[in-house]
N, C-alpha and C positions, 0 to 999 in steps of 0.2 A: 197640605196643612193639618188635615184629620189626623195623619200618622204622626205629625208631630206634636200635636195636643195630646195624644194617646200615650205617646213616650213620656211627656211630661207628668201626664196623670200618674203612670206608673212610677216615675222617679219620685214625687211627692208621696205617693203611698208608701212607697219603700223607706222613704226618709222619716215619715210619720211613724211607721213601723219600728224602725231603728230607736226613735225616742221613745215610744211607749216600752220596748223591751227594755230600756235602760231605766225608765221609771219604775217598773214593775219587778226588775230583778237585780237593781244594783242599789244596795243600801246607801253607799257614799253620794250617788246622784241625787237621791232623795232628801239626804242631809242638806246638800247644796241646794236644793230647792226649796226647802224649809228656811233656810237661812236668807237665801234671797227674797222670798216674801216678806220676812221680817224686816230685812234692810229696806224694801219699797215701802214698807208700811211706816218705818220711822223716818224715811224722806217725807212722805205725806203728813205724818203727825208732827214732825218737828218743823215743818214749812222749809224745807231745804229747797235751794235755788234750782231752776230749771238746769242750769249749767252742771251743779254738782249732782243732780239727780242723773243726768245724762252719764256723768262719770262712774256713778254707782251702777247704771244700766248696763253700760260696756263692760266694767269689771265683771259684772254676775254672767254675760254673755261670755266672756273670756274664760271664767271659771267652769263653767257648765259644757264649754266647748274642749276644754283641757281635760277634764274629766271622761268626755266621751271618746277623746283620742288616746287617754289612757287606757280605758276598757277596751277600745278596739285593739291596740298594740298588746295588750295582754292575751285576748282571744286568738289574736292571729299567731302570737308566738306559741300558744298552747295547740293551735292548729297544726304549726310546723313540728313541733317535737312534745313529748311528754314526759321524756326523760330529761333528768338535770343536765344542763349544758351551761357553760361559763358565758356563752353568748346571749343564751335567752335571759339568763340572769341579769346580765348587763342592759338589754333591751326593756327588761321589766323595772329595772331599779331606775333606769334613765327616765321612762316614762312616768313613774312615781314621783322622782325628783321634779320632773316638769309640774306635776300636780301639785306638789308641796310649795314650790316656788310661787305658783300662782295663787295659792291658799295665803301664803305669807303677804303677798303684794295686796290681795283683796282685804286682808284684815289691817293693814297699814292704810290704804284708802278708805275704808270704812272708819277707822279711828282718827283719821285727819278731818274727814267731812262730818261724821255724826258725833264724835268724840265731844268736841266744844259745845256742841248744841246740848248735849245729854248733860254735860256737867253744869251748863246754865239751867237746866230744867230743875235738877237736883241742887 
């Protein structure tokens, strides 16, 4: 049992290290974090329902996860090859496309949930 707990401790330590690395080195991840805090503040300020706030939280987690996956794929591609290769470009472009798709979706969710409440406020 002690060995299992030690392994989980190491796994959590590495996972938090990966998150910290993303926060401290990836500008896009920091942008997503700032926008996430703003969205959560707006949920609170505008009195958004629990269900709608849950949708916003899920969208935030999806966006941050997609950014981590994108960053991971870019780093792995760079590890495999530093020279320009068509396959490496495809891998990076598709990962960036995933992030763009999630960002568009997150924007749409924010507009649908927060937009009408912001319009009523002003």
